[in-house]
C-alpha positions as CSV (number, residue, x, y, z in Angstrom):
1,X,2.9,24.0,3.1
2,X,5.0,23.2,-0.2
3,X,5.4,26.8,-0.9
4,X,8.8,26.4,1.1
5,X,9.8,24.0,-1.9
6,X,10.3,27.2,-4.1
7,X,11.8,29.3,-1.5
8,X,14.2,26.8,0.1
9,X,14.9,24.2,-2.6
10,X,14.5,25.6,-6.3
11,X,15.4,29.4,-6.2
12,X,19.0,28.9,-4.5
13,X,20.0,26.1,-7.0
14,X,18.7,28.2,-10.1
15,X,19.7,31.6,-9.3
16,X,22.6,31.4,-6.9
17,X,23.9,28.0,-8.5
18,X,23.9,26.5,-5.1
19,X,24.0,22.7,-4.4
20,X,21.0,21.0,-2.5
21,X,21.0,21.4,1.1
22,X,20.3,18.1,3.1
23,X,18.5,20.2,5.7
24,X,16.2,21.8,3.2
25,X,15.6,18.3,1.5
26,X,14.6,17.1,5.0
27,X,12.0,19.9,5.3
28,X,10.6,19.0,1.8
29,X,10.3,15.5,2.9
30,X,8.4,16.6,6.1
31,X,6.1,18.6,3.9
32,X,5.5,15.6,1.9
33,X,4.8,13.5,5.1
34,X,2.4,16.0,6.2
35,X,0.6,16.0,2.8
36,X,0.6,12.1,2.8
37,X,-1.1,12.0,6.1
38,X,-3.5,14.8,5.1
39,X,-4.7,13.1,2.1
40,X,-5.5,9.9,4.1
41,X,-9.3,9.4,3.4
42,X,-9.8,12.5,1.2
43,X,-9.6,12.6,-2.6
44,X,-8.5,16.2,-2.7
45,X,-6.8,18.6,-0.1
46,X,-10.1,20.4,0.9
47,X,-12.4,17.5,0.7
48,X,-14.3,15.5,-1.9
49,X,-14.1,18.1,-4.8
50,X,-11.2,20.0,-6.6
51,X,-10.6,23.4,-5.3
52,X,-8.1,26.1,-6.0
53,X,-5.9,24.5,-3.1
54,X,-5.6,21.4,-5.2
55,X,-4.2,23.4,-8.1
56,X,-1.6,25.2,-6.0
57,X,-0.6,21.9,-4.3
58,X,-0.3,20.0,-7.4
59,X,2.0,22.6,-8.9
60,X,4.5,22.1,-6.2
61,X,4.2,18.3,-6.2
62,X,4.5,17.9,-9.9
63,X,7.4,20.3,-10.1
64,X,9.1,18.2,-7.2
65,X,8.6,15.1,-9.1
66,X,9.9,16.3,-12.5
67,X,13.2,17.4,-10.9
68,X,13.7,14.0,-9.2
69,X,12.0,14.1,-5.9
70,X,10.7,10.6,-5.2
71,X,6.9,11.3,-4.9
72,X,6.0,7.6,-5.2
73,X,7.5,7.2,-1.8
74,X,4.3,8.7,-0.6
75,X,1.4,6.5,-1.9
76,X,-1.5,9.0,-1.0
77,X,0.6,11.8,-2.8
78,X,1.1,9.6,-5.7
79,X,-2.4,8.7,-6.2
80,X,-3.4,12.2,-5.7
81,X,-1.0,13.5,-8.5
82,X,-2.1,10.7,-10.8
83,X,-5.9,11.7,-10.1
84,X,-5.1,15.3,-10.8
85,X,-3.3,14.4,-14.1
86,X,-6.5,12.9,-15.2
87,X,-9.0,15.3,-13.9
88,X,-7.4,18.7,-14.0
89,X,-8.6,20.2,-17.5
90,X,-5.6,21.0,-19.4
91,X,-2.9,19.4,-16.9
92,X,-0.6,18.4,-19.6
93,X,-0.6,21.7,-21.4
94,X,-0.9,24.1,-18.5
95,X,1.2,22.4,-15.7
96,X,3.2,19.6,-17.1
97,X,4.6,21.5,-19.9
98,X,5.8,24.1,-17.6
99,X,7.4,21.4,-15.3
100,X,9.5,20.2,-18.1
101,X,10.6,23.7,-19.0
102,X,11.6,24.3,-15.3
103,X,13.5,20.8,-15.4
104,X,15.6,22.2,-18.4
105,X,16.4,25.4,-16.3
106,X,17.4,23.2,-13.4
107,X,19.7,21.1,-15.7
108,X,21.7,24.1,-16.8
């Protein structure tokens, strides 16, 4: 679902020095809309307990947020991200630190 974020949005900008493509941004927004609906009534993507799927999805969501995507536009996704920050063991050291390094790379 959000895997296309890396393929369509990040890599062309970093490695090909391309500008953001509005059509690709639209696809990212569609993925977030899907996730927003998917999270309605569910704490995590696969139910009421954290699974490996949540780690994968949160990696994409937090990366999108750190490079300026407006995650707060999607209330369920924003709530999901906030919950993950609190409940994922090592979130700050493992995931968020990497997101900040990625942001530096994007800003070059």
